[in-house]
PLY file of the C-alpha trace (Angstrom):
ply
format ascii 1.0
element vertex 132
property float x
property float y
property float z
element edge 131
property int vertex1
property int vertex2
end_header
16.13 -39.45 46.67
17.90 -38.78 43.40
15.75 -35.81 42.41
16.43 -32.42 43.95
13.62 -31.30 46.22
12.24 -34.79 46.74
13.93 -36.43 49.73
13.51 -39.88 51.17
11.68 -38.56 54.21
9.35 -36.58 51.95
8.49 -39.80 50.10
7.88 -41.53 53.46
5.53 -38.70 54.46
3.66 -39.00 51.15
3.31 -42.76 51.66
2.23 -42.31 55.28
5.14 -44.43 56.58
7.35 -41.77 58.19
6.12 -42.45 61.74
6.33 -46.22 61.17
9.99 -46.09 60.08
10.85 -43.60 62.82
9.34 -45.94 65.40
11.35 -48.85 63.93
14.51 -46.79 64.35
13.62 -45.87 67.94
12.80 -49.45 68.93
15.69 -51.01 66.95
13.31 -53.18 64.93
16.01 -54.69 62.71
13.58 -56.66 60.56
11.79 -53.52 59.41
15.07 -51.61 59.08
16.75 -54.33 56.99
13.77 -54.51 54.63
13.73 -50.71 54.42
17.48 -50.46 53.71
17.19 -53.27 51.14
14.41 -51.35 49.43
16.52 -48.21 49.44
19.44 -50.01 47.79
17.31 -51.74 45.16
15.26 -48.60 44.52
18.19 -46.23 44.09
20.21 -48.56 41.89
17.30 -49.50 39.65
15.88 -45.96 39.44
19.28 -44.48 38.63
19.67 -46.96 35.75
16.17 -46.21 34.44
16.81 -42.47 34.79
20.16 -42.75 33.00
18.55 -44.70 30.14
15.69 -42.21 29.86
18.06 -39.24 29.85
20.17 -40.77 27.08
17.24 -41.80 24.88
14.52 -39.22 25.67
16.33 -36.26 27.21
13.76 -33.49 26.65
10.75 -35.55 27.72
12.58 -36.87 30.78
13.62 -33.37 31.86
10.03 -32.19 31.41
8.63 -35.06 33.50
11.21 -34.58 36.27
10.57 -30.84 36.30
6.86 -31.57 36.61
7.49 -33.85 39.59
9.55 -31.19 41.32
7.08 -28.39 40.58
4.22 -30.62 41.69
5.92 -31.25 45.03
6.04 -27.51 45.79
2.46 -27.67 47.07
3.58 -30.05 49.81
6.74 -28.15 50.82
5.26 -24.62 50.70
6.47 -23.06 53.96
3.49 -20.80 54.69
0.53 -22.91 55.79
-2.50 -22.33 57.99
-4.14 -25.08 59.99
-7.79 -25.39 59.03
-8.72 -28.42 61.10
-7.09 -30.65 63.71
-8.41 -34.11 64.50
-7.76 -35.08 68.10
-8.24 -38.70 69.13
-7.96 -39.54 72.85
-6.10 -36.33 73.60
-3.51 -36.87 70.85
-3.50 -34.86 67.65
-3.68 -37.52 64.94
-4.22 -35.45 61.83
-4.15 -31.84 60.76
-5.60 -30.29 57.65
-3.48 -27.43 56.37
-3.89 -25.12 53.42
-1.26 -23.03 51.71
-1.49 -19.33 52.42
0.19 -16.20 51.21
3.31 -15.25 53.12
2.51 -12.82 55.90
5.84 -12.64 57.67
9.49 -13.32 56.94
8.89 -12.80 53.21
11.93 -10.57 52.74
14.14 -13.02 54.58
12.89 -15.86 52.34
13.47 -13.82 49.17
16.95 -12.79 50.36
17.89 -16.41 51.13
16.58 -17.54 47.74
18.69 -14.88 45.99
21.75 -15.83 48.07
21.19 -19.49 47.21
20.95 -18.66 43.51
24.16 -16.60 43.65
26.03 -19.38 45.48
24.96 -22.04 42.96
25.75 -19.71 40.05
29.17 -18.96 41.55
29.97 -22.64 42.08
28.97 -23.33 38.47
31.29 -20.55 37.21
34.19 -21.86 39.30
33.56 -25.43 38.10
33.58 -24.31 34.44
36.87 -22.49 35.03
38.56 -25.70 36.28
36.94 -28.06 33.77
0 1
1 2
2 3
3 4
4 5
5 6
6 7
7 8
8 9
9 10
10 11
11 12
12 13
13 14
14 15
15 16
16 17
17 18
18 19
19 20
20 21
21 22
22 23
23 24
24 25
25 26
26 27
27 28
28 29
29 30
30 31
31 32
32 33
33 34
34 35
35 36
36 37
37 38
38 39
39 40
40 41
41 42
42 43
43 44
44 45
45 46
46 47
47 48
48 49
49 50
50 51
51 52
52 53
53 54
54 55
55 56
56 57
57 58
58 59
59 60
60 61
61 62
62 63
63 64
64 65
65 66
66 67
67 68
68 69
69 70
70 71
71 72
72 73
73 74
74 75
75 76
76 77
77 78
78 79
79 80
80 81
81 82
82 83
83 84
84 85
85 86
86 87
87 88
88 89
89 90
90 91
91 92
92 93
93 94
94 95
95 96
96 97
97 98
98 99
99 100
100 101
101 102
102 103
103 104
104 105
105 106
106 107
107 108
108 109
109 110
110 111
111 112
112 113
113 114
114 115
115 116
116 117
117 118
118 119
119 120
120 121
121 122
122 123
123 124
124 125
125 126
126 127
127 128
128 129
129 130
130 131
């Protein structure tokens, strides 16, 4: 949750627990939710301390590892996918197999939004440096 591009729900999807936690929220299963929230608190506080230590002692290596994590996650968040296979069990789709594909539509809109995002972040950085 601390790293850009890697959200808590993305981690839940990777661990295969997204539906489980969502069902606990829907059914107000406080036992599961309390354990989950406790794990969030312990995980964020301990990971932020480890990350802070690593950045102070091993800055270049830590940045390289974190960049690798974020680049590695791009395969999972690639927006253009094609469904290769769907597994249907008792009339309910239980699993789909998707592969990344080349963009076939909305490519110019995606590029334009990426450029706009870059300009906004760059502009905020310039404004922040002016007031710092």
